[in-house]
C-alpha positions, 0 to 999 in steps of 0.5 A: 500500500501507500503511506500517507504522511502529514508533515509541516512545510519543509525548510529545505528545497529539492535539488531540481529547480524544475520540480520545485517550480512545477509543484509550486504552481500546483500548490498555488492552484489549490492542489493539495495532493502533490507528489513527493520527490521520494518515490512511494511517498505522498506529501500533504503540504500543510500550513505555510506551503503556499508561502514556500512555493511563492518563495521558490517562484520569487527566487527563480524570477530574481535569478532570471532578472539578475542574469538579464541585467548582467547580460545587458551590462556586458552587451552595453559595454561591448557596444560602447567599446565598439563605438569608441574604437570606430570613432577613434579610427575615424578621427585619428586614422592617417590622412594623406598629406599634400605637398608642392615644390616651392624651391629648386636649386641646381647645385652643379651648374657645370654638370647641368651645362654638360648635359645640355650641350650633350643633348644638343650634340647627340650621342655620337661623341659618347661610348659605353665607357664614357662617364657623366658628372653627377647632377646635384639638386636642393629642393624645398616643398611645402607639406600640408598635414590634414591630420588631428595629430602632429608629428616629427619626421626623421630623415627620409630616403628615396629612389628616383627611377626612369623607365624602371632604372634607378637614376638617382637618390634623395634624402629629406631633412628632419622636420616637424609639422603641427596638427592641421597645418603646414611646414617646409621640408627640404631634400637633397637629390643626386642624379647619376647617369651612365651611357645607356640611361643618358641615351634613353632619357635624352631620346625620351625628352627630345621626342616628347617636347622636353617632357619627362616622367620619373617615379620616386619611391621611399619613406620616413619614420614619423613620431607622433604624440605619446611616442607613437612611431609609424613608417610613412611610405611614398610612391609618386609619379612626377610629370616634369617640364624639363625646360623649366630647369633653364629658367631660374625664376621658374625652376620650382614649377618643373613638376607639372603634375603628380600622382602619389600614393601613401602607406602607413605601417 
């Protein structure tokens, strides 16, 4: 047979939350005969059974509510963090600077005259063993910084190419530019030609109405606030008007147009 026991409401809770919630609902509905978790024993909850059941449901709701708050707080923190990161990237991600040549000096006028006379006389007076003097230039450019952060650039090193062949090098001097302002950067350049590059360059210039296109590649380390250092790379294609080199007042206009690409790493 079955043993029916009448006992006061227990001060313990079953291990299974699901059992407790199910029985609490039955008690709340007025069901007196509720099965015990112990097989074969029927428990008739007496006295304060209903408050105990309500306590079980209340505890469950509080646990759920507390867990939801923690989840919402974590999601809110993640959301604010993502917004902050995106905003910082939008504001402080490097923007490409702009530059314009404002001064150009030929430091080797004799060498320049040598090349002028050689172009006029043709290549008949040269052979593969001929040597050519170096052409030395000093240039100054106005560089505009559109960024919200300023920086100080170390000496930069660049190569000058014509039709894939290196014809010269350039070194820029250190300079500092404030946020959203401009400054002057100076550079010294050396052009070195040998027989084949001089022949190709002369032919190109004479056939294109004294127009010349060269490529410049290089870069410099830039230090910003809080010790941040990035390497700024530069690749430019310069379209030059060679005849401007013979006009002292207009030498800075030798670069007619340019297309530049920058990299940051």
